[in-house]
Backbone bond lengths (Angstrom), bond angles and torsions (degrees), N, CA, C in turn:
res aa  C-N    CA-C-N  psi(-1)  N-CA   C-N-CA  omega(-1)  CA-C   N-CA-C  phi
1 X - - - 1.452 - - 1.526 108.63 -
2 X 1.321 114.91 149.38 1.458 120.71 178.59 1.529 109.63 -124.00
3 X 1.311 115.29 155.02 1.468 121.10 178.37 1.518 108.83 -83.60
4 X 1.315 116.11 126.17 1.460 121.35 178.80 1.526 111.26 -106.83
5 X 1.348 116.30 -24.16 1.458 120.00 -176.76 1.519 109.95 -154.99
6 X 1.337 115.28 149.23 1.467 121.64 175.59 1.525 106.95 -138.72
7 X 1.332 117.15 127.10 1.460 120.25 -177.61 1.523 111.31 -156.03
8 X 1.325 115.10 157.57 1.466 122.65 173.47 1.526 111.07 -96.92
9 X 1.312 117.61 -6.75 1.464 123.38 -172.87 1.532 110.99 -84.50
10 X 1.331 117.48 107.25 1.471 120.08 -178.68 1.530 113.38 -65.38
11 X 1.322 117.10 -28.84 1.466 120.19 178.12 1.526 109.75 -69.41
12 X 1.316 116.91 -42.32 1.461 121.15 177.86 1.526 110.61 -62.93
13 X 1.320 116.67 -43.71 1.472 120.79 177.87 1.527 109.97 -58.66
14 X 1.307 116.84 -45.34 1.462 121.32 -179.94 1.522 111.18 -62.55
15 X 1.312 117.09 -42.15 1.466 121.78 179.27 1.530 110.88 -63.65
16 X 1.320 116.46 -46.60 1.467 121.03 179.75 1.524 110.31 -63.37
17 X 1.331 116.82 -42.65 1.471 120.13 176.88 1.521 111.02 -57.87
18 X 1.316 116.33 -43.41 1.454 121.14 179.85 1.529 111.13 -62.90
19 X 1.335 116.95 -43.88 1.466 120.60 178.15 1.526 111.07 -60.79
20 X 1.326 115.74 -45.33 1.465 120.06 -178.17 1.526 111.47 -66.76
21 X 1.331 117.20 -41.55 1.465 120.30 177.97 1.514 111.17 -61.97
22 X 1.341 116.33 -46.20 1.465 120.44 -179.58 1.524 112.03 -61.68
23 X 1.330 116.80 -31.09 1.461 121.52 179.73 1.529 111.87 -86.54
24 X 1.332 117.12 -3.15 1.457 120.91 179.74 1.518 113.13 71.72
25 X 1.320 116.34 30.17 1.463 121.51 -178.21 1.521 109.53 -101.38
26 X 1.328 115.09 121.54 1.461 121.41 179.35 1.525 109.24 -67.62
27 X 1.334 116.74 135.11 1.459 121.58 -178.35 1.522 109.83 -150.45
28 X 1.312 114.62 169.54 1.459 121.03 178.81 1.521 107.87 -144.94
29 X 1.335 116.72 135.36 1.456 121.84 176.23 1.523 107.17 -99.67
30 X 1.319 115.64 108.22 1.458 121.33 -178.76 1.526 110.19 -87.81
31 X 1.299 115.28 149.46 1.470 123.56 176.94 1.525 113.67 70.63
32 X 1.322 118.05 16.94 1.464 119.66 -178.82 1.525 112.40 -69.89
33 X 1.322 117.17 -22.65 1.467 119.49 178.79 1.525 113.20 -92.34
34 X 1.304 117.33 3.33 1.460 121.10 179.97 1.527 111.94 -69.30
35 X 1.337 117.67 -16.66 1.466 120.33 179.49 1.522 111.10 -60.73
36 X 1.332 117.53 -25.98 1.463 121.28 176.81 1.525 109.80 -63.65
37 X 1.322 115.89 -41.04 1.463 120.68 -179.21 1.518 113.03 -75.76
38 X 1.327 116.84 -33.89 1.455 119.85 -176.63 1.524 112.64 -91.21
39 X 1.311 118.21 -2.63 1.456 121.46 178.57 1.516 113.80 77.71
40 X 1.329 118.33 27.05 1.469 124.46 178.12 1.519 113.43 60.94
41 X 1.317 117.20 28.79 1.456 121.99 -179.99 1.528 111.14 -81.19
42 X 1.323 117.46 -26.65 1.456 121.54 179.09 1.514 113.95 88.65
43 X 1.321 116.55 23.68 1.462 120.69 -179.29 1.525 111.28 -77.93
44 X 1.313 116.65 -41.87 1.462 120.68 -177.02 1.525 110.76 -84.33
45 X 1.313 115.32 128.44 1.465 120.61 -178.55 1.520 111.43 -76.87
46 X 1.306 115.12 147.45 1.462 121.80 172.77 1.519 107.03 -92.78
47 X 1.331 117.12 147.81 1.457 121.75 -178.51 1.522 110.06 -114.98
48 X 1.319 115.86 135.09 1.455 121.93 175.64 1.525 106.88 -97.66
49 X 1.328 115.63 118.83 1.458 122.05 -179.02 1.525 109.47 -110.89
50 X 1.323 115.44 141.14 1.464 121.99 -179.78 1.524 109.42 -135.43
51 X 1.326 116.70 165.83 1.464 121.21 173.60 1.524 108.69 -66.44
52 X 1.314 116.29 134.02 1.466 121.50 -177.82 1.525 112.33 -59.31
53 X 1.317 117.04 -33.57 1.471 119.67 -177.74 1.531 113.10 -73.84
54 X 1.322 117.80 -5.38 1.473 120.99 177.95 1.524 112.12 -113.09
55 X 1.327 116.60 12.23 1.466 120.74 -175.66 1.530 112.84 -57.28
56 X 1.323 117.79 -47.51 1.468 120.31 -178.84 1.523 111.53 -60.21
57 X 1.314 116.07 -42.03 1.471 121.11 179.33 1.524 111.08 -63.71
58 X 1.327 116.46 -43.60 1.467 120.73 -178.94 1.526 110.22 -67.61
59 X 1.313 117.21 -43.06 1.468 120.02 178.18 1.530 111.04 -59.34
60 X 1.321 116.26 -42.88 1.469 120.63 178.24 1.527 110.74 -63.26
61 X 1.329 116.56 -43.75 1.466 121.65 179.62 1.531 111.21 -60.68
62 X 1.326 116.70 -45.92 1.462 120.20 -178.16 1.529 112.21 -73.05
63 X 1.314 117.43 -32.08 1.472 120.28 174.51 1.517 110.10 -65.66
64 X 1.341 116.84 -40.96 1.463 121.03 177.91 1.527 111.74 -63.34
65 X 1.333 116.30 -25.67 1.468 121.46 178.58 1.537 111.19 -91.86
66 X 1.350 116.32 13.21 1.474 122.58 179.24 1.520 113.23 62.69
67 X 1.316 116.97 34.58 1.467 121.96 179.82 1.528 111.97 -111.68
68 X 1.309 116.98 21.01 1.460 121.48 -176.58 1.524 112.17 -57.72
69 X 1.317 118.33 -37.30 1.474 122.48 -179.49 1.522 112.23 -63.32
70 X 1.323 117.43 -24.38 1.461 121.90 -176.21 1.528 113.62 -84.96
71 X 1.334 117.21 -13.51 1.458 121.29 -174.64 1.518 112.14 -72.10
72 X 1.316 116.30 144.33 1.463 122.06 175.40 1.515 109.45 -82.65
73 X 1.319 115.32 145.70 1.465 123.18 172.91 1.451 112.53 49.37
């Protein structure tokens, strides 16, 4: 799996998860339980991980949703 996005914004994470689920794209949100350690302050970013072989498809999907600025690399 590769990291496609990193953010502290829980609304953005939820939106991206919804887009990926609707498209049938397997994904994983890493570091989502770190809020317990940081005290729910939102300092630590959550990472959206996807299968490397679907990177082009995911990038296209997120660009179409006007999220191009949020993409890694």
